[in-house]
C-alpha positions in Angstrom: -50.1 -3.9 -22.3 -49.8 0.3 -21.8 -49.1 -0.5 -18.3 -46.0 -2.7 -19.0 -45.2 -0.5 -21.9 -44.7 2.8 -19.0 -43.5 0.9 -16.5 -40.1 -0.1 -19.6 -40.0 3.5 -19.9 -39.6 4.2 -16.7 -37.1 1.3 -16.2 -35.0 2.6 -19.2 -35.4 6.3 -18.0 -33.6 5.4 -14.7 -30.9 3.0 -16.2 -30.1 6.1 -18.4 -30.0 8.9 -15.6 -27.9 6.2 -13.6 -25.5 5.8 -16.4 -25.3 9.6 -17.0 -24.9 10.3 -13.3 -21.9 8.0 -13.2 -18.3 9.1 -13.0 -14.8 8.0 -13.3 -12.9 8.3 -10.1 -10.8 11.6 -10.1 -7.0 10.1 -11.0 -5.7 11.4 -7.4 -8.6 8.9 -6.0 -7.3 6.3 -8.2 -4.0 6.5 -6.9 -5.3 6.2 -3.0 -6.9 3.4 -4.1 -3.6 1.6 -5.6 -2.5 1.9 -2.0 -6.2 1.1 -0.2 -7.7 -0.9 -2.4 -6.0 -2.9 -5.1 -2.4 -2.9 -6.9 -2.1 -5.3 -10.4 0.9 -7.2 -9.1 0.2 -7.7 -5.4 -1.0 -10.7 -3.1 -4.4 -11.1 -4.2 -4.2 -7.6 -5.7 -4.7 -6.1 -2.6 -3.6 -2.6 -1.7 -0.4 -1.8 -1.6 -0.4 -0.6 2.2 -3.1 -3.4 3.3 0.2 -5.6 1.6 2.7 -3.8 4.2 0.0 -4.0 7.2 -0.5 -7.7 6.4 3.4 -8.5 5.9 4.0 -6.7 9.2 1.7 -8.6 11.2 3.2 -11.8 10.1 6.5 -10.9 10.5 5.8 -10.0 14.2 4.7 -13.1 15.0 7.3 -15.1 13.6 9.5 -12.6 15.3 7.9 -13.7 18.7 8.3 -17.6 18.0 12.0 -16.8 17.3 12.4 -14.8 20.6 10.7 -17.3 22.8 14.1 -18.2 24.3 14.3 -21.7 22.5 17.9 -23.2 22.4 17.3 -24.5 19.2 19.3 -22.6 16.9 17.5 -24.3 13.8 14.6 -23.0 14.8 15.3 -19.7 15.3 17.0 -19.6 11.8 14.0 -20.5 10.5 11.7 -18.0 12.3 14.0 -15.2 11.7 14.6 -16.3 8.0 10.5 -16.0 7.6 10.7 -12.4 9.2 13.3 -10.9 6.6 11.6 -12.4 3.9 7.9 -11.1 5.2 9.8 -7.9 5.9 11.9 -7.2 2.5 10.5 -9.2 -0.2 14.2 -9.1 -1.9 14.6 -12.3 -0.7 12.1 -13.9 -2.6 12.6 -12.3 -6.2 14.3 -14.7 -7.4 11.4 -17.1 -8.6 9.4 -16.1 -6.1 5.9 -15.3 -6.8 5.3 -12.8 -4.1 8.4 -9.8 -4.1 6.5 -7.7 -1.7 7.4 -7.3 2.0 6.6 -4.6 4.0 9.7 -2.4 2.4 8.0 -2.8 -0.8 4.9 -2.1 0.0 4.9 0.5 2.1 7.7 2.0 -0.4 4.9 1.8 -2.8 2.0 2.9 -0.9 4.2 6.2 -0.4 4.7 6.7 -3.8 1.3 6.7 -4.8 0.5 9.1 -2.1 3.0 10.9 -3.6 1.5 10.3 -7.4 -2.2 11.3 -5.9 -0.8 14.9 -4.5 0.7 15.6 -8.2 -2.6 15.2 -10.0 -3.9 17.7 -11.3 -7.3 16.9 -10.1 -5.5 16.4 -6.4 -7.6 18.5 -3.3 -5.5 20.4 -1.4 -6.1 18.2 1.4 -4.4 15.0 -0.3 -1.2 17.8 -1.2 -0.7 19.0 2.2 -0.7 15.3 3.1 1.7 13.6 0.9 5.1 14.9 2.6 3.8 14.2 6.0 3.0 10.6 5.1 5.9 10.1 3.4 8.2 11.8 6.7 6.2 9.5 8.8 6.5 6.2 6.9 10.7 6.5 6.4 10.9 5.0 10.7 9.1 1.7 9.1 11.2 1.7 6.4 14.0 2.5 8.0 13.7 -0.7 10.5 12.7 -2.8 7.4 16.5 -2.3 6.7 17.5 -3.1 10.6 15.6 -6.1 10.4 17.0 -7.2 7.4 20.5 -6.6 8.5 19.9 -8.3 11.7 18.1 -11.3 10.1 21.2 -11.8 7.7 23.5 -11.6 11.0 21.6 -14.8 12.4 21.4 -16.4 9.3 25.3 -16.6 9.5 25.7 -17.2 13.1 27.1 -20.7 14.7 26.1 -19.4 18.2 22.7 -19.8 19.7 24.0 -17.3 22.3 24.0 -14.7 19.5 21.0 -16.0 18.0 19.5 -15.4 21.3 20.7 -12.3 21.6 19.9 -10.8 18.5 16.0 -12.5 18.0 14.6 -9.9 20.8 16.1 -6.9 18.9 14.3 -8.3 15.9 10.8 -8.7 17.7 10.9 -5.5 19.2 11.6 -3.9 15.9 9.2 -5.9 14.1 6.5 -4.8 16.4 7.4 -0.9 16.4 7.2 -1.6 12.8 3.4 -2.9 13.6 2.2 -1.0 16.3 4.7 2.2 16.5 7.2 2.7 20.0 6.3 5.4 22.3 10.3 6.7 22.3 9.8 9.5 24.0 7.8 8.1 27.0 5.2 10.4 27.1 2.1 8.1 26.5 1.6 8.8 22.6 2.9 6.9 19.7 3.1 9.2 17.0 4.9 12.3 18.6 7.0 12.7 16.3 8.0 10.4 12.6 10.3 7.9 14.3 7.8 6.4 16.3 5.0 5.9 14.0 4.3 2.3 12.7 2.1 0.9 10.3 -1.2 1.4 12.7 -0.4 5.2 12.9 -0.2 5.4 9.1 -3.6 4.0 9.1 -5.3 6.6 11.2 -3.6 9.3 9.5 -4.4 7.8 5.9 -8.1 7.4 7.4 -8.0 10.7 8.5 -6.8 12.0 5.4 -9.3 10.2 3.2 -12.4 11.7 5.6 -11.3 15.3 4.9 -11.6 15.1 0.7 -14.3 17.0 -0.5 -15.4 16.0 -3.3 -15.6 13.1 -0.8 -13.4 9.7 -1.5 -14.9 6.5 -2.6 -13.7 3.2 -3.2 -12.4 3.1 -6.3 -13.8 0.5 -8.5 -11.6 -2.2 -10.3 -11.8 -1.6 -13.8 -10.0 1.8 -12.5 -7.8 0.5 -10.3 -6.0 -2.1 -13.1 -6.3 0.7 -16.3 -4.9 3.9 -15.5 -1.7 3.8 -17.4 1.2 6.4 -17.4 2.0 8.2 -20.6 5.7 8.7 -21.9 5.1 12.7 -21.0 4.5 11.4 -17.4 0.3 12.4 -17.9 -2.0 9.5 -16.6 -5.0 8.4 -18.6 -7.6 5.6 -18.2 -7.5 3.0 -21.2 -10.5 2.3 -23.3 -12.5 0.1 -22.6 -13.4 -0.8 -25.7 -9.8 -0.1 -27.6 -5.9 0.0 -26.1 -6.0 3.7 -26.6 -6.1 5.7 -23.8 -9.0 8.1 -22.6 -7.9 11.7 -21.0 -10.0 11.6 -17.4 -10.0 15.6 -17.9 -11.9 15.6 -21.3 -10.4 15.7 -25.0 -9.5 13.3 -27.2 -7.8 10.0 -26.6 -4.4 9.6 -25.8 -3.1 7.5 -28.8 -2.1 3.8 -28.2 -1.4 4.0 -24.2 1.9 3.9 -24.8 3.9 4.6 -21.4 2.6 1.4 -19.6 3.2 3.2 -16.9 4.0 0.7 -14.4 
């Protein structure tokens, strides 16, 4: 019995040490997690940037189907309509469950990287990264607008010849959104912002995360979905046992969790 008692003491001590050593992630890292790991109203609660990547991949697939030389106007329209919805989710906002296209998801990721950079606990690495990320994402967002406009033109067109002319342009834009584009012919994609696609943006995010000190770790689901923004613009975690907000920097709670935040 003595040995059993000693074993239980050791286990309890180890659990206590584990609990004491666990720390909440920084607010900046939670916002990065919103981009890369999870967000509360995206499909399957995926990270905003992940949704942008997935939607861009689907949009490119449908754009290829539309630009395959088919003389079937209805088929072209159907495929391009999917490209339009996957690229700009506003088309599904009236009653649709998924309101995220590439545009909305990437814009959300840009916003949360900016939130990360302006958090009091942000590293210099994150602060420096945010503006460049927004600038490099702008070209993808511009392409999204072009795709939406050309998709509308095909939808309104009664001419298969016109649709056949526009569909390859949409495919080119959808490809660039996913893979980027070597506009200056230097053999390198990403020489300047207009060349960027989601592939280059991911490369930059991963490089930024790798440079973080203290290191970035994947943020747990509770922290991802329980960070709230107060009316004064500050961010706090909900209390696990009440609706009060908990100041991640120490000190008292923040009241009833008022701003809701998102």
